[in-house]
C-alpha positions as CSV (number, residue, x, y, z in Angstrom):
1,X,38.7,154.6,23.9
2,X,41.4,156.8,22.2
3,X,40.9,154.9,19.0
4,X,37.2,155.6,19.1
5,X,37.9,159.4,19.6
6,X,40.3,159.5,16.7
7,X,37.9,157.6,14.5
8,X,35.1,160.0,15.5
9,X,37.2,163.1,14.6
10,X,38.3,161.7,11.3
11,X,34.8,160.7,10.4
12,X,33.5,164.1,11.3
13,X,36.2,165.9,9.3
14,X,35.5,163.6,6.3
15,X,31.7,164.3,6.5
16,X,32.4,168.0,6.6
17,X,34.7,167.8,3.6
18,X,32.1,166.1,1.5
19,X,29.4,168.6,2.5
20,X,31.3,171.6,1.2
21,X,29.6,172.8,-2.0
22,X,31.8,172.8,-5.1
23,X,31.6,175.9,-7.2
24,X,30.4,175.0,-10.8
25,X,32.8,176.0,-13.5
26,X,31.6,178.7,-15.8
27,X,30.9,177.6,-19.3
28,X,32.3,179.7,-22.1
29,X,32.5,179.5,-25.9
30,X,35.6,180.2,-28.1
31,X,34.7,183.0,-30.6
32,X,37.6,182.5,-33.1
33,X,40.2,179.9,-33.9
34,X,43.0,180.3,-31.3
35,X,45.6,178.4,-29.3
36,X,46.3,177.9,-25.6
37,X,49.3,176.6,-23.6
38,X,49.6,174.8,-20.3
39,X,52.4,177.1,-19.1
40,X,51.4,180.8,-18.8
41,X,55.0,181.9,-19.4
42,X,55.3,180.0,-22.6
43,X,52.0,181.4,-23.7
44,X,53.2,184.9,-23.0
45,X,56.4,184.3,-25.0
46,X,54.4,183.2,-28.1
47,X,52.0,186.1,-27.7
48,X,55.0,188.5,-27.5
49,X,56.4,187.1,-30.8
50,X,52.9,187.6,-32.3
51,X,52.6,191.2,-31.0
52,X,56.0,192.1,-32.4
53,X,55.0,190.7,-35.8
54,X,57.9,188.2,-35.6
55,X,56.2,185.5,-37.7
56,X,59.0,183.0,-37.9
57,X,59.7,182.7,-34.1
58,X,56.0,182.8,-33.4
59,X,55.2,179.9,-35.7
60,X,58.3,178.0,-34.6
61,X,57.3,178.3,-30.9
62,X,53.7,177.4,-31.5
63,X,54.7,174.4,-33.6
64,X,57.1,173.2,-30.9
65,X,54.3,173.7,-28.2
66,X,51.8,171.8,-30.3
67,X,54.2,168.9,-31.0
68,X,55.2,168.7,-27.3
69,X,51.6,168.7,-26.2
70,X,52.0,171.8,-24.1
71,X,49.8,173.8,-26.4
72,X,46.5,173.0,-28.2
73,X,44.2,174.6,-30.7
74,X,40.6,175.8,-30.0
75,X,37.9,176.0,-32.6
76,X,35.2,178.6,-33.0
77,X,32.1,177.5,-31.1
78,X,34.0,175.1,-28.9
79,X,32.7,174.9,-25.3
80,X,35.3,175.5,-22.6
81,X,35.2,175.9,-18.9
82,X,36.7,178.7,-16.9
83,X,39.2,177.6,-14.2
84,X,41.0,180.9,-13.4
85,X,41.1,184.5,-14.6
86,X,44.3,186.6,-14.6
87,X,43.3,190.2,-15.2
88,X,46.9,191.5,-15.2
89,X,47.8,189.3,-18.2
90,X,44.3,189.5,-19.9
91,X,44.4,185.7,-20.0
92,X,42.1,183.0,-18.7
93,X,42.9,179.4,-17.7
94,X,40.3,177.1,-19.3
95,X,39.6,173.4,-19.7
96,X,38.1,171.6,-22.7
97,X,35.0,169.5,-22.2
98,X,35.9,166.0,-20.7
99,X,39.5,167.1,-20.0
100,X,41.4,167.7,-16.8
101,X,44.1,169.6,-18.5
102,X,43.9,173.4,-18.4
103,X,45.3,175.9,-20.9
104,X,46.0,179.6,-20.8
105,X,44.2,181.5,-23.6
106,X,43.6,185.2,-24.4
107,X,40.5,186.6,-22.7
108,X,39.5,188.2,-26.0
109,X,39.0,184.9,-27.7
110,X,36.1,183.8,-25.6
111,X,32.5,185.0,-25.1
């Protein structure tokens, strides 16, 4: 009898889980060639180099990120999907089409 009760509760919980509506991701478009990184802190470091016009460290860090696979490039017109918005940093976490990997990019590079 106990097994039947446990089975009923687990079945009920599972059915409730699958009935919860999933919020659709908002589709966005990249408005200029840009880059994004998996790690928000690394992205902030690269952006700081860029803001301070430190071209050599900026390019070096971006190259390292691209080679290591922790950064990627986005092309103008590319469709992306919003995962999270961080208003304090003015960055958004986005995913490319048919990808599970999310990247932080500047909010100003999307429309």
